[in-house]
C-alpha positions, 0 to 999 in steps of 0.5 A: 616194671610190667603193667599187670601186676604180675610177680617175677622173681628170677633168682639172683646171687651175691650181695647188695653193696654196703653203699646200698644197704646203709641207705636203704637202712636209714630210709627203712628205719625212717619209714617204719618209725612213721608207719608204726607211729601213725598206724601202729603195730598191727597195721605195720604187719598187715602191710608187710604181708601184703605181696604189693605192699611189700614189693613197693617197699623194696623198690622205694628202698632203691632194690631191684623190684624184680629180683628175688633178692628184695626179699633178703635185702629188705627183711635184713635191713629192717631187722637191723634197724627196728628196735623192739623198745622204739618200735615195739616190734621184732624181726627174728631169723633172716637168710640160711644159717640166721634162719636156724636161730629164729626159735631163739631170737623169739625166746630173747624177744618174749623176755623183753616184751614180757610174754610167758613162757606158753606165749614164746612156745606158741610163736616158736611153734608159728615160726616152726610151722609155717616152715614145715608147711611150706617145705613139705605141705605145699611141693612145688620144687621149692626149698626154703632158705629165708625164713623172717618171723615179725613179732609184735609186742601184743603177740601178733606176727607175720612171716615172710620166706622164701624158697628157691628153685635152682633148676629153672632159677626162679624163687617164690615168696611165701607171706603169712599173717596171724590175724588171717592164719586162723588154721596153720595148715588149711590155706594159711597164706596171706599170699604166695608170689612167684614166677613159675606156675608148676602143672602139677604141685602137691598141695595139702593145705588146699581145702580140697585136701581135707579127705587126704589129710584125714586118711594120711593121719590114719595111715600114720597112726597104723603100724609102719609094716602095714604102710610099707605093704602099701607103698610097694605096690603102689611105688612099682605101678605108681605111674600107670595109676596115677595116669589113671587117677590124673588122666589130665596130668599124665606125662607133665612131671617128666616134661617139667623135669622140676619136681616129681610129685607123681612118683611114690618116693623111696626115701620115707622116714621110717623111723619117724613113722615108727615114732608117730605110730607110737604117739598117735597124732589126732590130727593132720597138723600133729603129723606135719609137726612131728620131727622127722616127718618131711616132704617125702613122708607127706607125699608117700602118704598122700599117694597111698591115700589117693591110690589105695584109698581114693582120697585125692589131694590138690594138685593144683599149684597155689601160687598166685601170680597177681598181687592181692589187688589183682590185674588191670585186666581184671585177671584173675580179678580186678584191682582193688583200687581203694586198697592199692591207693591206701598202700601208696599212700602209706608209702608216700606219707612215710617218704615225705615226713621221714628225716632224709635229705630232699635229694633222697626224698625225691628219689624215693617218690620217683621209684614208687612213683615208676612202680605204681601201674599207670592204670592206678595213677590215672583213675 
């Protein structure tokens, strides 16, 4: 692997062979059992929401470190072997069709954990909003196809979800942790990991987008007819007007050819906006959560807020190239050696204490050793 700590997730198709997933499941269960027993469910959620640790776990289990498939295969293995009764934690959702079963699975787990109806609804809402944020509030050309929601018996949760961009065959993984997601719409991620960084990406979760969020909410509380009157002239001259507002980005979207975030969308959901007007949301979260309000509507409102009212959203791609520990050359920030060593130690201890054969232990430790950057191994 590269020694810079950069995560590259090329989009790979196909399925992992059964002989590999069977071995992965056996080792995953052993490691999860030991980690939860030694450190508790909260620490397991914290680790699984750490992109470095998650990637290292995938390598230890024997999967290609750099593949987009590590997300789906590792979470799939964990879902099959983690038991709510044995481990005090459950994994809901998954890839494609399985992701749409998440609310039902959360309801089932809620009953088994003895959660109140209100708690179950709050967890289902967190699951739905994390997907809505990464599909609509952040627009960089990625569409979610995988959503895994982990919940512990104390009610804490984590999300690992992934989107794909077929145009350049890259994937992007989003990590959430309830402990750190104080707001579901303002910089809620534990990490966003990917290869490609867009020169232009709409990020309505950025702190800098606060004014745009407020104006977007105010616009949605107006009659749709008024928004239409603002959208049409903005659409007719959007490229020229946006070039004046954003001179540093002129022509970039066309060059990338991946996501035309600077153009006023032609498919805003006017029916949904009529329902939003009747509902009168009190804040941006209520607007984003409203059924039928998707990427086009969010982008349209954001562009009107900027072009007509001068409230710019953030156009900076929030993806983080390096893991949470930083890069070896201090870019974008120095490696947190203590945190990194702690992660490696937890994985190493789980392997050594696992009830698997000596050959499997040796191979797992070798894979972990290959994964650890040299400058961390020798200091």
